TIMI-902579 format. One line per field, with one value per residue: x, y, z of N, C-alpha, C, CB in turn. Coordinates in pm, 1 decimal. Glycine has a CB too. Layout:
<pts>
n.east: [X / ...]
n.north: [Y / ...]
n.up: [Z / ...]
ca.east: [X / ...]
ca.north: [Y / ...]
ca.up: [Z / ...]
c.east: [X / ...]
c.north: [Y / ...]
c.up: [Z / ...]
cb.east: [X / ...]
cb.north: [Y / ...]
cb.up: [Z / ...]
</pts>
This chain:
<pts>
n.east: [84.5 / 42.4 / 40.8 / -92.1 / -46.4 / -228.1 / -274.7 / -457.8 / -495.2 / -699.7 / -949.0 / -1275.0 / -1503.0 / -1418.9 / -1390.5 / -1653.6 / -1776.3 / -1910.5 / -1961.5 / -1730.8 / -1563.3 / -1612.6 / -1559.0 / -1685.5 / -1673.6 / -1531.7 / -1275.4 / -1177.8 / -960.8 / -737.6 / -749.1 / -658.1 / -834.8 / -985.4 / -1133.1 / -1481.9 / -1512.7 / -1286.9 / -1135.6 / -1121.5 / -903.1 / -706.6 / -750.5 / -641.2 / -361.4 / -30.3 / 166.4 / 30.5 / 45.8 / 161.2 / 320.4 / 428.2 / 379.6 / 468.9 / 383.3 / 113.8 / 164.4 / 368.7 / 244.1 / 43.1 / 199.6 / 294.1 / 46.2 / -2.9 / 205.2 / 122.3 / -120.0 / -24.7 / 132.2 / -59.5 / -254.1 / -244.1 / -366.3 / -622.7 / -963.6 / -1154.3 / -1110.2 / -1144.5 / -1069.2 / -799.2 / -697.9 / -455.3 / -481.7 / -707.7 / -607.2 / -405.1 / -565.0 / -690.0 / -473.7 / -405.0 / -640.2 / -622.5 / -406.3 / -518.2 / -736.5 / -609.5 / -458.3 / -636.7 / -699.4 / -864.9 / -977.5 / -857.9 / -958.7 / -944.6 / -1066.0 / -1022.7 / -1118.3 / -929.5 / -787.0 / -688.4 / -564.2 / -376.9 / -119.5 / -5.2]
n.north: [-117.7 / 227.2 / 579.7 / 881.2 / 1232.5 / 1532.5 / 1882.0 / 2182.4 / 2524.7 / 2792.1 / 3019.0 / 3061.1 / 3098.1 / 2957.0 / 2698.9 / 2647.6 / 2591.1 / 2329.0 / 2161.9 / 2183.5 / 2030.6 / 1768.0 / 1450.9 / 1437.7 / 1687.0 / 1875.8 / 2001.3 / 1880.4 / 1695.1 / 1854.3 / 2053.5 / 2206.1 / 2212.5 / 2065.5 / 1741.8 / 1639.8 / 1394.0 / 1226.4 / 1004.9 / 1056.9 / 1217.6 / 1061.9 / 1059.7 / 1285.0 / 1481.6 / 1357.0 / 1549.2 / 1697.5 / 1561.8 / 1588.6 / 1440.6 / 1102.3 / 813.5 / 515.3 / 431.7 / 480.9 / 647.4 / 816.2 / 960.1 / 1086.3 / 1243.7 / 1429.8 / 1549.6 / 1659.0 / 1848.0 / 2018.8 / 2112.2 / 2240.6 / 2441.3 / 2603.8 / 2656.0 / 2897.2 / 3074.5 / 2986.7 / 3052.7 / 3017.4 / 3039.1 / 2830.1 / 2608.5 / 2615.3 / 2504.4 / 2319.6 / 2067.3 / 1968.1 / 1957.6 / 1766.2 / 1548.1 / 1517.8 / 1431.9 / 1190.3 / 1048.3 / 1032.7 / 856.2 / 615.7 / 581.0 / 571.8 / 342.7 / 130.5 / 157.3 / 367.0 / 691.4 / 1024.9 / 1350.8 / 1695.9 / 2025.6 / 2373.2 / 2704.9 / 2991.4 / 3291.5 / 3552.4 / 3434.2 / 3515.3 / 3514.5 / 3271.7]
n.up: [0.0 / -67.6 / -0.3 / -112.6 / -89.0 / -116.0 / -173.4 / -171.9 / -232.5 / -250.8 / -383.4 / -240.7 / -419.4 / -651.8 / -548.6 / -484.2 / -724.5 / -801.1 / -1022.1 / -1176.3 / -1030.0 / -1069.8 / -1229.7 / -1479.1 / -1589.8 / -1853.2 / -1812.8 / -1587.4 / -1547.5 / -1578.8 / -1397.9 / -1087.4 / -884.3 / -595.9 / -611.8 / -592.5 / -468.2 / -262.6 / -358.4 / -627.8 / -669.9 / -771.3 / -1040.7 / -1132.8 / -1264.8 / -1202.1 / -1111.1 / -918.8 / -684.6 / -361.1 / -200.7 / -133.5 / 54.9 / 233.3 / 477.0 / 707.0 / 933.5 / 847.0 / 640.7 / 788.0 / 950.2 / 764.6 / 707.1 / 959.4 / 969.2 / 764.1 / 871.7 / 1102.4 / 988.1 / 857.8 / 1050.2 / 1213.8 / 1044.0 / 1004.2 / 955.3 / 1153.3 / 1491.3 / 1669.9 / 1525.0 / 1534.2 / 1759.3 / 1927.9 / 2045.9 / 1918.7 / 1654.8 / 1685.2 / 1737.2 / 1487.5 / 1334.8 / 1464.8 / 1418.1 / 1141.7 / 1106.8 / 1201.6 / 1021.8 / 770.0 / 806.5 / 778.4 / 517.0 / 449.4 / 328.2 / 383.5 / 432.2 / 463.5 / 513.0 / 535.7 / 591.1 / 521.4 / 654.9 / 451.8 / 189.6 / 11.0 / 100.3 / 58.7]
ca.east: [0.0 / 106.9 / -53.2 / -58.6 / -96.5 / -261.7 / -313.2 / -508.0 / -519.7 / -765.4 / -1062.3 / -1402.2 / -1589.8 / -1372.8 / -1423.1 / -1798.9 / -1821.7 / -1906.5 / -1956.8 / -1590.9 / -1492.1 / -1661.2 / -1486.8 / -1757.8 / -1642.9 / -1423.6 / -1145.2 / -1149.7 / -828.8 / -630.3 / -773.9 / -603.2 / -943.8 / -1007.4 / -1253.2 / -1591.7 / -1485.6 / -1143.5 / -1074.3 / -1104.1 / -771.3 / -624.4 / -775.2 / -572.2 / -221.4 / 60.5 / 236.0 / -45.9 / 78.9 / 257.5 / 407.2 / 382.4 / 434.3 / 435.2 / 325.7 / 15.3 / 221.8 / 444.8 / 146.7 / -22.8 / 297.9 / 285.9 / -79.0 / 18.8 / 288.9 / 37.7 / -213.6 / 51.9 / 173.3 / -170.8 / -345.3 / -256.1 / -447.6 / -758.0 / -1063.2 / -1218.9 / -1010.8 / -1164.0 / -998.6 / -656.4 / -663.9 / -353.0 / -535.6 / -794.8 / -522.4 / -340.6 / -669.4 / -707.0 / -358.3 / -421.1 / -750.2 / -572.6 / -326.1 / -611.7 / -815.1 / -520.1 / -411.3 / -731.1 / -723.1 / -961.3 / -930.8 / -860.6 / -972.0 / -978.1 / -1072.3 / -1030.4 / -1116.2 / -818.5 / -784.1 / -582.9 / -494.0 / -276.2 / 13.4 / 30.9]
ca.north: [0.0 / 357.1 / 688.2 / 1008.6 / 1353.4 / 1643.2 / 2005.1 / 2287.4 / 2653.2 / 2873.8 / 3104.0 / 2993.4 / 3091.4 / 2848.1 / 2574.1 / 2631.0 / 2546.1 / 2184.0 / 2095.7 / 2179.6 / 1936.9 / 1633.4 / 1394.0 / 1457.8 / 1820.6 / 1864.8 / 2044.3 / 1817.9 / 1631.3 / 1952.8 / 2150.9 / 2178.8 / 2210.8 / 1934.5 / 1675.0 / 1622.7 / 1270.3 / 1215.7 / 903.9 / 1110.4 / 1279.1 / 970.4 / 1089.4 / 1411.1 / 1463.0 / 1323.5 / 1662.5 / 1751.3 / 1484.2 / 1661.1 / 1342.1 / 963.3 / 744.0 / 374.0 / 409.6 / 580.7 / 744.5 / 914.8 / 1045.1 / 1167.4 / 1343.4 / 1536.1 / 1619.8 / 1739.2 / 1962.7 / 2110.2 / 2174.8 / 2330.4 / 2556.4 / 2690.6 / 2678.5 / 3037.1 / 3150.2 / 2932.4 / 3157.0 / 2991.8 / 3020.1 / 2698.3 / 2508.1 / 2631.0 / 2436.6 / 2216.4 / 1936.5 / 1928.5 / 1922.7 / 1637.8 / 1446.8 / 1495.6 / 1353.2 / 1054.9 / 987.8 / 1003.5 / 733.9 / 503.4 / 565.5 / 528.7 / 206.8 / 31.4 / 184.9 / 474.3 / 821.6 / 1136.8 / 1478.1 / 1806.9 / 2155.9 / 2484.7 / 2838.4 / 3070.3 / 3436.7 / 3601.8 / 3328.2 / 3574.6 / 3491.2 / 3130.7]
ca.up: [0.0 / -57.5 / 28.3 / -176.0 / -24.6 / -204.8 / -104.2 / -260.2 / -170.9 / -351.6 / -346.8 / -217.4 / -538.2 / -739.4 / -479.2 / -484.8 / -856.6 / -786.4 / -1151.6 / -1219.1 / -942.6 / -1101.2 / -1344.1 / -1604.4 / -1641.0 / -1952.9 / -1763.1 / -1458.1 / -1542.0 / -1581.4 / -1293.0 / -955.2 / -786.3 / -535.0 / -660.2 / -497.2 / -394.7 / -237.2 / -444.9 / -762.6 / -684.8 / -851.4 / -1181.6 / -1160.6 / -1305.3 / -1091.9 / -1048.0 / -806.4 / -564.8 / -276.9 / -137.3 / -133.3 / 171.1 / 248.0 / 609.5 / 750.5 / 1026.9 / 769.8 / 572.3 / 890.5 / 993.3 / 663.7 / 733.6 / 1079.4 / 932.9 / 687.8 / 965.2 / 1188.9 / 908.7 / 822.3 / 1163.2 / 1257.6 / 948.8 / 995.1 / 977.9 / 1282.2 / 1596.0 / 1731.2 / 1444.5 / 1558.0 / 1884.5 / 1903.8 / 2084.5 / 1807.4 / 1540.9 / 1716.8 / 1719.2 / 1343.5 / 1289.1 / 1519.4 / 1344.2 / 1007.1 / 1114.5 / 1213.2 / 899.0 / 662.4 / 835.8 / 724.9 / 375.9 / 429.4 / 280.3 / 477.6 / 363.5 / 552.8 / 450.0 / 629.7 / 533.4 / 573.6 / 641.9 / 362.9 / 116.0 / -77.1 / 158.1 / 42.1]
c.east: [88.9 / -1.4 / -3.4 / -118.0 / -117.2 / -296.3 / -359.4 / -532.4 / -581.0 / -882.7 / -1191.0 / -1492.0 / -1548.2 / -1410.6 / -1572.9 / -1855.3 / -1812.5 / -1899.9 / -1814.8 / -1511.1 / -1537.0 / -1589.8 / -1554.5 / -1725.4 / -1523.1 / -1284.6 / -1101.1 / -1006.3 / -714.6 / -640.1 / -708.8 / -711.2 / -958.7 / -1136.0 / -1359.7 / -1570.2 / -1334.4 / -1075.1 / -1049.1 / -976.5 / -684.1 / -645.5 / -703.1 / -427.1 / -129.0 / 138.7 / 159.6 / -19.9 / 187.8 / 354.3 / 344.8 / 454.5 / 387.9 / 359.7 / 226.7 / 72.9 / 298.0 / 350.5 / 77.7 / 72.3 / 299.3 / 158.7 / -63.4 / 102.9 / 209.0 / -57.7 / -142.5 / 91.4 / 58.7 / -262.9 / -353.7 / -343.5 / -588.3 / -857.9 / -1132.5 / -1112.5 / -1023.6 / -1091.7 / -847.4 / -607.8 / -568.6 / -399.7 / -625.5 / -712.3 / -451.7 / -440.6 / -695.1 / -594.9 / -370.3 / -531.4 / -706.1 / -490.0 / -417.3 / -685.0 / -728.3 / -473.4 / -507.7 / -770.0 / -824.4 / -895.8 / -941.3 / -867.7 / -1014.2 / -980.8 / -1090.4 / -1033.3 / -1005.6 / -850.2 / -668.5 / -504.2 / -385.8 / -134.5 / 61.0 / 165.8]
c.north: [123.8 / 464.9 / 814.4 / 1122.4 / 1463.0 / 1764.2 / 2105.7 / 2412.2 / 2741.6 / 2949.7 / 3022.9 / 2990.1 / 2980.7 / 2713.3 / 2544.5 / 2588.6 / 2393.6 / 2110.2 / 2082.2 / 2075.0 / 1791.8 / 1580.7 / 1415.6 / 1593.2 / 1811.4 / 1903.6 / 1977.6 / 1767.3 / 1731.4 / 2055.1 / 2108.0 / 2177.9 / 2072.4 / 1871.4 / 1664.3 / 1498.0 / 1253.5 / 1117.7 / 955.0 / 1192.8 / 1192.6 / 988.1 / 1217.4 / 1383.0 / 1441.1 / 1442.0 / 1726.9 / 1676.2 / 1558.0 / 1567.4 / 1204.4 / 891.2 / 599.9 / 348.1 / 520.2 / 687.6 / 854.7 / 1012.9 / 1138.7 / 1273.7 / 1461.2 / 1618.9 / 1711.4 / 1862.5 / 2066.2 / 2184.5 / 2276.4 / 2457.8 / 2655.6 / 2726.2 / 2824.1 / 3122.5 / 3093.2 / 3041.8 / 3140.7 / 2961.4 / 2882.5 / 2587.9 / 2513.7 / 2555.1 / 2319.9 / 2076.9 / 1882.0 / 1882.3 / 1788.6 / 1523.9 / 1416.7 / 1407.6 / 1209.1 / 979.9 / 949.1 / 875.4 / 611.7 / 477.0 / 515.1 / 385.2 / 100.9 / 61.4 / 293.2 / 601.0 / 924.3 / 1265.3 / 1584.3 / 1935.1 / 2263.3 / 2614.9 / 2917.5 / 3218.4 / 3468.1 / 3490.5 / 3384.4 / 3551.5 / 3348.8 / 3113.7]
c.up: [0.0 / -48.8 / -40.5 / -94.7 / -127.3 / -119.9 / -208.2 / -178.9 / -277.6 / -294.9 / -334.2 / -341.3 / -636.7 / -679.3 / -487.5 / -620.1 / -862.3 / -919.5 / -1203.6 / -1141.9 / -962.8 / -1226.1 / -1478.8 / -1668.6 / -1736.0 / -1900.6 / -1634.8 / -1447.9 / -1532.4 / -1469.4 / -1161.8 / -846.9 / -725.4 / -588.5 / -550.9 / -410.9 / -382.3 / -331.8 / -586.3 / -780.2 / -775.5 / -1000.8 / -1226.4 / -1202.4 / -1185.3 / -1035.8 / -931.9 / -676.1 / -488.4 / -205.9 / -145.3 / -20.7 / 172.5 / 378.0 / 647.1 / 843.3 / 953.3 / 699.4 / 672.4 / 945.2 / 894.4 / 684.6 / 854.8 / 1052.7 / 854.5 / 781.3 / 1053.9 / 1113.9 / 887.5 / 939.7 / 1208.5 / 1165.2 / 932.4 / 1033.3 / 1112.7 / 1387.2 / 1662.1 / 1655.1 / 1464.8 / 1681.4 / 1859.3 / 1943.7 / 1975.1 / 1688.2 / 1563.2 / 1701.6 / 1572.8 / 1288.6 / 1338.5 / 1446.3 / 1203.1 / 1006.4 / 1117.7 / 1082.5 / 783.6 / 682.1 / 783.0 / 580.2 / 347.1 / 376.4 / 392.0 / 396.9 / 464.1 / 472.6 / 555.0 / 550.7 / 602.6 / 565.9 / 547.6 / 292.9 / 24.4 / -25.7 / 138.2 / -22.4]
cb.east: [-96.0 / 201.8 / -69.0 / -109.8 / -0.2 / -379.4 / -194.8 / -637.3 / -388.9 / -810.8 / -1080.6 / -1475.2 / -1588.7 / -1219.2 / -1378.6 / -1863.8 / -1736.4 / -2026.6 / -2040.8 / -1526.7 / -1512.4 / -1815.7 / -1468.2 / -1907.8 / -1613.6 / -1456.6 / -1146.5 / -1245.8 / -808.8 / -630.0 / -923.9 / -497.0 / -1076.1 / -1013.6 / -1218.4 / -1726.2 / -1550.1 / -1119.4 / -1162.1 / -1222.6 / -703.7 / -654.2 / -925.6 / -576.2 / -173.7 / 156.9 / 264.0 / -193.3 / 124.9 / 183.8 / 434.8 / 408.6 / 393.3 / 561.7 / 436.7 / -98.7 / 314.9 / 535.3 / 41.9 / -73.9 / 440.1 / 288.3 / -194.0 / 84.2 / 410.1 / -41.6 / -282.1 / 177.6 / 226.8 / -251.0 / -302.7 / -118.4 / -378.7 / -774.7 / -1166.6 / -1320.1 / -1023.9 / -1312.1 / -1030.9 / -623.4 / -791.3 / -226.0 / -613.2 / -886.4 / -418.8 / -282.3 / -798.1 / -710.6 / -225.2 / -452.1 / -869.7 / -488.5 / -234.5 / -712.4 / -881.1 / -399.8 / -392.3 / -856.7 / -766.2 / -1033.3 / -1012.1 / -735.2 / -1073.8 / -877.1 / -1185.3 / -910.4 / -1255.3 / -689.6 / -767.5 / -487.7 / -593.3 / -301.6 / 12.5 / -72.9]
cb.north: [-0.1 / 382.3 / 710.9 / 1013.3 / 1400.5 / 1606.0 / 2062.7 / 2243.3 / 2715.5 / 2788.6 / 3215.2 / 3060.7 / 3226.0 / 2856.1 / 2581.4 / 2758.7 / 2611.6 / 2137.9 / 2171.2 / 2316.9 / 1976.8 / 1633.9 / 1248.1 / 1446.8 / 1920.2 / 1951.4 / 2189.4 / 1703.3 / 1544.6 / 2023.4 / 2170.8 / 2281.6 / 2254.4 / 1946.6 / 1536.3 / 1613.2 / 1146.4 / 1173.4 / 781.1 / 1194.7 / 1298.6 / 827.3 / 1102.8 / 1504.6 / 1584.0 / 1219.7 / 1767.2 / 1747.5 / 1338.8 / 1745.1 / 1379.7 / 893.2 / 814.3 / 288.7 / 401.1 / 511.6 / 673.9 / 844.0 / 958.5 / 1078.3 / 1279.3 / 1475.9 / 1519.3 / 1656.0 / 1916.7 / 2033.3 / 2068.3 / 2259.2 / 2510.0 / 2625.5 / 2593.9 / 3099.1 / 3153.7 / 2807.1 / 3155.9 / 2874.2 / 3129.8 / 2666.1 / 2527.3 / 2776.9 / 2386.7 / 2250.3 / 1946.3 / 2045.0 / 2033.3 / 1639.2 / 1491.8 / 1629.9 / 1416.4 / 1060.4 / 1083.8 / 1120.7 / 736.1 / 530.1 / 698.7 / 621.4 / 188.8 / 26.4 / 62.8 / 504.1 / 867.5 / 1136.1 / 1468.4 / 1817.6 / 2161.3 / 2482.7 / 2909.4 / 3039.6 / 3509.4 / 3687.8 / 3246.5 / 3723.8 / 3523.6 / 3059.2]
cb.up: [121.9 / -178.9 / 182.2 / -322.1 / 84.9 / -299.9 / -19.1 / -332.8 / -111.4 / -466.3 / -450.2 / -104.2 / -610.0 / -761.4 / -331.8 / -442.3 / -971.3 / -709.8 / -1251.4 / -1201.7 / -797.3 / -1122.4 / -1323.0 / -1580.1 / -1523.7 / -2071.2 / -1742.5 / -1434.1 / -1663.5 / -1713.1 / -1273.7 / -921.1 / -851.4 / -381.5 / -712.9 / -571.7 / -466.0 / -94.0 / -450.7 / -798.3 / -546.5 / -813.3 / -1206.5 / -1035.9 / -1385.3 / -1137.6 / -1151.5 / -838.2 / -601.5 / -174.1 / 8.5 / -271.7 / 301.0 / 243.1 / 714.3 / 820.0 / 1126.0 / 666.2 / 498.3 / 1005.0 / 1004.6 / 520.2 / 756.2 / 1185.7 / 850.8 / 579.8 / 1051.8 / 1242.5 / 774.4 / 715.3 / 1279.2 / 1267.2 / 814.6 / 1087.2 / 866.2 / 1271.3 / 1700.8 / 1739.1 / 1297.1 / 1572.5 / 1954.7 / 1979.7 / 2216.9 / 1766.2 / 1516.0 / 1860.4 / 1785.0 / 1268.2 / 1338.7 / 1670.0 / 1338.2 / 954.2 / 1239.3 / 1324.0 / 860.8 / 653.6 / 986.4 / 811.8 / 310.0 / 558.9 / 156.8 / 571.9 / 247.0 / 670.2 / 347.6 / 729.8 / 548.3 / 497.0 / 782.8 / 441.3 / 33.9 / -92.3 / 305.4 / -39.8]
</pts>
């Protein structure tokens, strides 16, 4: 088993165009927009893969680093709580270990600093 990690940073109006995020959309394969279903990331071009890991713990560590990096900019202060973030990472390890998908989304303040 191996695990791919993907990340997307963009504007809410683009994200809200659900039709563009479905495989039936003509530009789906070339768009960096996250798909409606997590498994459909595999239909996207491989350069969108941010990392590949053999072990769930390694993939969850990457997730934890992503969450830590962006947490200070999360729009909701409650989502910045370090205990909550650690729980998301622990949950990711468990879910990935049995072959499940993990997907998280957070609205940020000021995405122009990405």
